[in-house]
KERO-49820 format. One record per residue (C-alpha): chain; x, y, z; residue number from 1. Coordinates in steps of 0.5 Angstrom, whole numbers. Each point is the difference from the previous one (the first is absolute). Layout:
REM KERO-49820
{chain: A east: X north: Y up: Z n: NUM}
...
***
This chain:
REM KERO-49820
{chain: A east: 0 north: 0 up: 0 n: 1}
{chain: A east: 6 north: 5 up: 0 n: 2}
{chain: A east: 3 north: 4 up: -5 n: 3}
{chain: A east: 7 north: 2 up: -2 n: 4}
{chain: A east: 0 north: 5 up: 6 n: 5}
{chain: A east: -3 north: -2 up: 6 n: 6}
{chain: A east: 2 north: 6 up: 4 n: 7}
{chain: A east: -5 north: 3 up: 4 n: 8}
{chain: A east: -3 north: 7 up: -3 n: 9}
{chain: A east: 4 north: 5 up: 4 n: 10}
{chain: A east: -6 north: 4 up: 3 n: 11}
{chain: A east: -2 north: -6 up: 3 n: 12}
{chain: A east: 7 north: -2 up: 3 n: 13}
{chain: A east: -3 north: 2 up: 7 n: 14}
{chain: A east: -7 north: -2 up: 0 n: 15}
{chain: A east: -2 north: -6 up: 3 n: 16}
{chain: A east: -5 north: -4 up: -3 n: 17}
{chain: A east: -6 north: -4 up: 3 n: 18}
{chain: A east: 0 north: -5 up: 5 n: 19}
{chain: A east: -3 north: -7 up: -1 n: 20}
{chain: A east: -7 north: 1 up: 2 n: 21}
{chain: A east: -2 north: -4 up: 7 n: 22}
{chain: A east: -7 north: -2 up: -4 n: 23}
{chain: A east: 4 north: -3 up: -6 n: 24}
{chain: A east: 1 north: -7 up: 1 n: 25}
{chain: A east: 7 north: -3 up: -1 n: 26}
{chain: A east: 1 north: -6 up: -5 n: 27}
{chain: A east: 7 north: -4 up: -1 n: 28}
{chain: A east: -1 north: 2 up: -7 n: 29}
{chain: A east: 0 north: 7 up: 2 n: 30}
{chain: A east: 6 north: -1 up: 4 n: 31}
{chain: A east: 4 north: -3 up: -5 n: 32}
{chain: A east: -1 north: 5 up: -5 n: 33}
{chain: A east: 2 north: 5 up: 6 n: 34}
{chain: A east: 7 north: -4 up: 0 n: 35}
{chain: A east: 0 north: 1 up: -8 n: 36}
{chain: A east: -2 north: 7 up: 0 n: 37}
{chain: A east: -3 north: 5 up: 5 n: 38}
{chain: A east: -2 north: 5 up: -5 n: 39}
{chain: A east: -4 north: -5 up: -4 n: 40}
{chain: A east: -3 north: -3 up: 7 n: 41}
{chain: A east: -3 north: 8 up: 1 n: 42}
{chain: A east: -3 north: 1 up: -6 n: 43}
{chain: A east: -4 north: -7 up: 0 n: 44}
{chain: A east: -2 north: -1 up: 7 n: 45}
{chain: A east: 1 north: 7 up: 3 n: 46}
{chain: A east: -2 north: 5 up: -5 n: 47}
{chain: A east: -4 north: -6 up: -4 n: 48}
{chain: A east: 2 north: 3 up: -7 n: 49}
{chain: A east: -4 north: -5 up: -5 n: 50}
{chain: A east: 4 north: -1 up: -6 n: 51}
{chain: A east: -2 north: -4 up: -6 n: 52}
{chain: A east: 3 north: -7 up: 0 n: 53}
{chain: A east: 3 north: -3 up: -6 n: 54}
{chain: A east: -1 north: -7 up: -3 n: 55}
{chain: A east: 4 north: -5 up: 3 n: 56}
{chain: A east: 0 north: -7 up: -2 n: 57}
{chain: A east: 4 north: -2 up: 6 n: 58}
{chain: A east: -5 north: 3 up: 5 n: 59}
{chain: A east: -6 north: -3 up: -5 n: 60}
{chain: A east: 3 north: -7 up: 0 n: 61}
{chain: A east: 1 north: 0 up: 8 n: 62}
{chain: A east: -7 north: 3 up: 2 n: 63}
{chain: A east: -3 north: -6 up: -5 n: 64}
{chain: A east: 5 north: -5 up: 4 n: 65}
{chain: A east: -2 north: 3 up: 7 n: 66}
{chain: A east: -7 north: -1 up: -2 n: 67}
{chain: A east: 0 north: -7 up: -2 n: 68}
{chain: A east: 4 north: -2 up: 6 n: 69}
{chain: A east: -5 north: 3 up: 4 n: 70}
{chain: A east: -5 north: -4 up: -3 n: 71}
{chain: A east: 4 north: -7 up: 0 n: 72}
{chain: A east: 1 north: 2 up: 8 n: 73}
{chain: A east: -7 north: 0 up: 1 n: 74}
{chain: A east: -1 north: -6 up: -4 n: 75}
{chain: A east: 5 north: -4 up: 4 n: 76}
{chain: A east: -3 north: 3 up: 7 n: 77}
{chain: A east: -7 north: -3 up: -2 n: 78}
{chain: A east: 3 north: -6 up: -3 n: 79}
{chain: A east: -2 north: 1 up: -7 n: 80}
{chain: A east: 4 north: -2 up: -6 n: 81}
{chain: A east: 5 north: 5 up: -3 n: 82}
{chain: A east: -2 north: 4 up: -6 n: 83}
{chain: A east: 2 north: -3 up: -6 n: 84}
{chain: A east: 6 north: 3 up: -5 n: 85}
{chain: A east: -5 north: 1 up: -6 n: 86}
{chain: A east: -4 north: 4 up: 4 n: 87}
{chain: A east: 5 north: 4 up: 3 n: 88}
{chain: A east: 3 north: 1 up: -6 n: 89}
{chain: A east: -6 north: 3 up: -3 n: 90}
{chain: A east: -1 north: 4 up: 6 n: 91}
{chain: A east: 7 north: 3 up: 0 n: 92}
{chain: A east: -1 north: 1 up: -8 n: 93}
{chain: A east: -6 north: 4 up: 1 n: 94}
{chain: A east: 3 north: 5 up: 6 n: 95}
{chain: A east: 6 north: 2 up: -5 n: 96}
{chain: A east: -3 north: 6 up: -4 n: 97}
{chain: A east: 0 north: -2 up: -8 n: 98}
{chain: A east: 3 north: 7 up: -1 n: 99}
{chain: A east: 6 north: -1 up: 3 n: 100}
{chain: A east: 3 north: -5 up: -4 n: 101}
{chain: A east: 2 north: 0 up: -7 n: 102}
{chain: A east: -3 north: -7 up: -1 n: 103}
{chain: A east: -4 north: -5 up: 3 n: 104}
{chain: A east: 5 north: -5 up: 0 n: 105}
{chain: A east: 4 north: 4 up: 5 n: 106}
{chain: A east: -6 north: 1 up: 4 n: 107}
{chain: A east: -1 north: -7 up: 1 n: 108}
{chain: A east: 8 north: -1 up: 1 n: 109}
{chain: A east: -1 north: 5 up: 6 n: 110}
{chain: A east: -6 north: -4 up: 2 n: 111}
{chain: A east: 3 north: -6 up: 0 n: 112}
{chain: A east: 6 north: 3 up: 5 n: 113}
{chain: A east: -5 north: 2 up: 5 n: 114}
{chain: A east: -3 north: -7 up: 0 n: 115}
{chain: A east: 7 north: -3 up: 1 n: 116}
{chain: A east: 1 north: 5 up: 6 n: 117}
{chain: A east: -7 north: -2 up: 3 n: 118}
{chain: A east: 2 north: -8 up: -1 n: 119}
{chain: A east: 6 north: 1 up: 4 n: 120}
{chain: A east: -3 north: 4 up: 6 n: 121}
{chain: A east: -6 north: -5 up: 0 n: 122}
{chain: A east: 5 north: -5 up: 2 n: 123}
{chain: A east: 2 north: 3 up: 6 n: 124}
{chain: A east: -7 north: 0 up: 3 n: 125}
{chain: A east: -2 north: -5 up: 5 n: 126}
{chain: A east: -7 north: -3 up: -1 n: 127}
{chain: A east: 0 north: -2 up: 8 n: 128}
{chain: A east: 2 north: 7 up: 2 n: 129}
{chain: A east: -4 north: 4 up: 4 n: 130}
{chain: A east: -1 north: 7 up: -4 n: 131}
{chain: A east: 0 north: 5 up: 4 n: 132}
{chain: A east: 0 north: 6 up: -5 n: 133}
{chain: A east: 0 north: 1 up: -7 n: 134}
{chain: A east: 1 north: 7 up: -3 n: 135}
{chain: A east: -3 north: 3 up: 6 n: 136}
{chain: A east: 2 north: 7 up: 3 n: 137}
{chain: A east: 2 north: 0 up: 8 n: 138}
{chain: A east: 1 north: 6 up: 4 n: 139}
{chain: A east: 4 north: 1 up: 7 n: 140}
{chain: A east: 1 north: 7 up: 4 n: 141}
{chain: A east: 6 north: 2 up: 3 n: 142}
{chain: A east: 3 north: 6 up: 3 n: 143}
{chain: A east: 6 north: 0 up: -4 n: 144}
{chain: A east: 3 north: 7 up: 3 n: 145}
{chain: A east: -3 north: -2 up: 7 n: 146}
{chain: A east: -5 north: 6 up: -1 n: 147}
{chain: A east: -5 north: -1 up: -6 n: 148}
{chain: A east: -3 north: -7 up: -2 n: 149}
{chain: A east: 1 north: -2 up: -7 n: 150}
{chain: A east: -3 north: -5 up: -4 n: 151}
{chain: A east: 4 north: -5 up: -4 n: 152}
{chain: A east: -3 north: -4 up: -5 n: 153}
{chain: A east: 2 north: -6 up: -5 n: 154}
{chain: A east: -3 north: -6 up: -4 n: 155}
{chain: A east: 4 north: -6 up: -1 n: 156}
{chain: A east: -2 north: -4 up: -6 n: 157}
{chain: A east: -1 north: -6 up: 5 n: 158}
{chain: A east: 1 north: -2 up: 7 n: 159}
{chain: A east: -1 north: -8 up: 1 n: 160}
{chain: A east: 1 north: -4 up: 6 n: 161}
{chain: A east: 2 north: -7 up: -2 n: 162}
{chain: A east: 5 north: -6 up: 2 n: 163}
{chain: A east: 7 north: -1 up: -4 n: 164}
{chain: A east: 3 north: -6 up: -2 n: 165}
{chain: A east: 2 north: -1 up: 7 n: 166}
{chain: A east: -7 north: 1 up: 3 n: 167}
{chain: A east: 2 north: 6 up: 3 n: 168}
{chain: A east: -5 north: 6 up: 0 n: 169}
{chain: A east: 2 north: 6 up: -4 n: 170}
{chain: A east: -3 north: 6 up: -1 n: 171}
{chain: A east: 1 north: 3 up: -7 n: 172}
{chain: A east: 0 north: 7 up: -2 n: 173}
{chain: A east: 0 north: 0 up: -8 n: 174}
{chain: A east: 1 north: 5 up: -5 n: 175}
{chain: A east: 0 north: -1 up: -7 n: 176}
{chain: A east: 5 north: 4 up: -4 n: 177}
{chain: A east: 2 north: 1 up: -7 n: 178}
{chain: A east: 6 north: 4 up: -3 n: 179}
{chain: A east: 7 north: 1 up: 2 n: 180}
{chain: A east: 1 north: -2 up: 7 n: 181}
{chain: A east: 2 north: 5 up: 5 n: 182}
{chain: A east: 2 north: 1 up: 7 n: 183}
{chain: A east: -6 north: 1 up: 5 n: 184}
{chain: A east: 2 north: 1 up: 7 n: 185}
{chain: A east: -7 north: 3 up: 2 n: 186}
{chain: A east: -6 north: -4 up: -2 n: 187}
{chain: A east: 1 north: -7 up: 4 n: 188}
{chain: A east: 0 north: 3 up: 7 n: 189}
{chain: A east: -4 north: 5 up: -1 n: 190}
{chain: A east: -6 north: -4 up: -3 n: 191}
{chain: A east: 1 north: -5 up: 5 n: 192}
{chain: A east: -1 north: 5 up: 6 n: 193}
{chain: A east: -6 north: 3 up: -4 n: 194}
{chain: A east: -3 north: -7 up: 0 n: 195}
{chain: A east: 2 north: -2 up: 7 n: 196}
{chain: A east: -6 north: 2 up: 4 n: 197}
{chain: A east: -5 north: -3 up: -6 n: 198}
{chain: A east: 4 north: -6 up: 0 n: 199}
{chain: A east: 0 north: -1 up: 7 n: 200}
{chain: A east: -8 north: 1 up: 1 n: 201}
{chain: A east: -1 north: -5 up: -5 n: 202}
{chain: A east: 5 north: -6 up: 2 n: 203}
{chain: A east: 2 north: 2 up: 7 n: 204}
{chain: A east: 7 north: 0 up: 2 n: 205}
{chain: A east: 5 north: -1 up: -6 n: 206}
{chain: A east: 6 north: 0 up: 4 n: 207}
{chain: A east: 2 north: -7 up: -1 n: 208}
{chain: A east: -2 north: 1 up: -8 n: 209}
{chain: A east: 6 north: 0 up: -5 n: 210}
{chain: A east: -1 north: 7 up: -4 n: 211}
{chain: A east: 3 north: 1 up: -7 n: 212}
{chain: A east: -1 north: 6 up: -5 n: 213}
{chain: A east: 0 north: -3 up: -7 n: 214}
{chain: A east: 2 north: 4 up: -6 n: 215}
{chain: A east: -3 north: -4 up: -6 n: 216}
{chain: A east: 4 north: 2 up: -6 n: 217}
{chain: A east: -5 north: -2 up: -6 n: 218}
{chain: A east: 4 north: 1 up: -6 n: 219}
{chain: A east: 6 north: -3 up: 3 n: 220}
{chain: A east: -3 north: -6 up: 3 n: 221}
{chain: A east: 3 north: 1 up: 7 n: 222}
{chain: A east: -1 north: 2 up: 7 n: 223}
{chain: A east: 4 north: 5 up: 5 n: 224}
{chain: A east: -2 north: -3 up: 7 n: 225}
{chain: A east: 1 north: 4 up: 6 n: 226}
{chain: A east: -1 north: -3 up: 7 n: 227}
{chain: A east: -4 north: 5 up: 5 n: 228}
{chain: A east: 3 north: -2 up: 6 n: 229}
{chain: A east: 3 north: 4 up: 6 n: 230}
{chain: A east: 7 north: 0 up: -2 n: 231}
{chain: A east: -3 north: 3 up: -7 n: 232}
{chain: A east: -5 north: 5 up: 4 n: 233}
{chain: A east: 6 north: 3 up: 5 n: 234}
{chain: A east: 4 north: 1 up: -6 n: 235}
{chain: A east: -5 north: 3 up: -5 n: 236}
{chain: A east: -4 north: 4 up: 5 n: 237}
{chain: A east: 5 north: 6 up: 1 n: 238}
{chain: A east: 0 north: 0 up: -8 n: 239}
{chain: A east: -8 north: 0 up: -1 n: 240}
{chain: A east: -1 north: 5 up: 6 n: 241}
{chain: A east: 5 north: 5 up: -2 n: 242}
{chain: A east: -3 north: 0 up: -7 n: 243}
{chain: A east: -7 north: 1 up: 3 n: 244}
{chain: A east: 3 north: 6 up: 4 n: 245}
{chain: A east: 4 north: 3 up: -6 n: 246}
{chain: A east: -6 north: 0 up: -4 n: 247}
{chain: A east: -5 north: 3 up: 5 n: 248}
{chain: A east: 5 north: 6 up: 2 n: 249}
{chain: A east: 2 north: 1 up: -8 n: 250}
{chain: A east: 0 north: 7 up: -2 n: 251}
{chain: A east: 5 north: 1 up: -6 n: 252}
{chain: A east: -3 north: -5 up: -4 n: 253}
{chain: A east: 7 north: 0 up: -5 n: 254}
{chain: A east: 0 north: -3 up: -6 n: 255}
{chain: A east: 4 north: -6 up: -1 n: 256}
{chain: A east: 2 north: -2 up: -7 n: 257}
{chain: A east: 1 north: -7 up: -2 n: 258}
{chain: A east: -1 north: -5 up: -6 n: 259}
{chain: A east: -7 north: 0 up: 3 n: 260}
{chain: A east: -2 north: 7 up: -2 n: 261}
{chain: A east: -1 north: -3 up: -7 n: 262}
{chain: A east: -6 north: -4 up: 3 n: 263}
{chain: A east: -3 north: 6 up: 4 n: 264}
{chain: A east: -7 north: 2 up: -3 n: 265}
{chain: A east: 2 north: 7 up: 2 n: 266}
{chain: A east: 5 north: 0 up: -5 n: 267}
{chain: A east: 5 north: 6 up: 3 n: 268}
{chain: A east: -6 north: 5 up: -1 n: 269}
{chain: A east: 0 north: 2 up: 8 n: 270}
{chain: A east: 8 north: -1 up: 1 n: 271}
{chain: A east: 2 north: 6 up: -3 n: 272}
{chain: A east: -3 north: 5 up: -5 n: 273}
{chain: A east: -3 north: -6 up: -5 n: 274}
{chain: A east: 6 north: -1 up: -4 n: 275}
{chain: A east: -1 north: -7 up: -1 n: 276}
{chain: A east: 2 north: -7 up: 2 n: 277}
{chain: A east: 7 north: -2 up: 3 n: 278}
{chain: A east: 4 north: -3 up: -5 n: 279}
{chain: A east: 1 north: -8 up: 2 n: 280}
{chain: A east: 7 north: 0 up: -3 n: 281}
{chain: A east: 2 north: 4 up: 5 n: 282}
{chain: A east: -2 north: -6 up: 5 n: 283}
{chain: A east: 2 north: -6 up: -4 n: 284}
***
């Protein structure tokens, strides 16, 4: 979202920007964006500037895959057969807009790729699991600054309680991902904290239940697994709580140029006086 010069406008050098509104909910997505570019976070979440989103085939395919995997999980939860590949192929094909593809064959190719991703994700489901949440938002309130009560929200793609091959009870938070894997220090622990009270209400004490966070990379057909044990909590909580405090106390919202600027819907128009997007070759 940045441009050739991301320097601040001189007359704004000493001006303080707005703080994160107490009434505004905080999600893992907002916190990850804040780590990448505080200025973009202000535009989207604080100033709430709406921009037209250009068509993205990667986002389109990812959304279709998420929808199909949610259907598969609900079918597993009710003991029903999974969707057939032919049905999913037709569904994916219909969700890919004709105008965005030069030929019907290319459109079919991308639809088949979606079905391939969903087939991998379906293999990770457990028909004997207890499906606690399937694409369900949950919230939790915390006094991040010791004074104001902020609301955290999150939505993992799937939360299921099942038994592993050693017959050990495991509580899995699953997040389906596509694209290039990137580090994420925020989401696993934050989602576990957000769902802590709700899961305890459903299951009672979960202190003896092994808990994991799983990134299921559909287009790479592999999983990243984080064990959400006490050791992980003690190591990661200072990072998460520190980022939460940094977000709610931010006033400058400085732009951070990176390769990600090329995918920013604001396209640099609010970084400086609208001189165009930041050149990607400078960040290769």
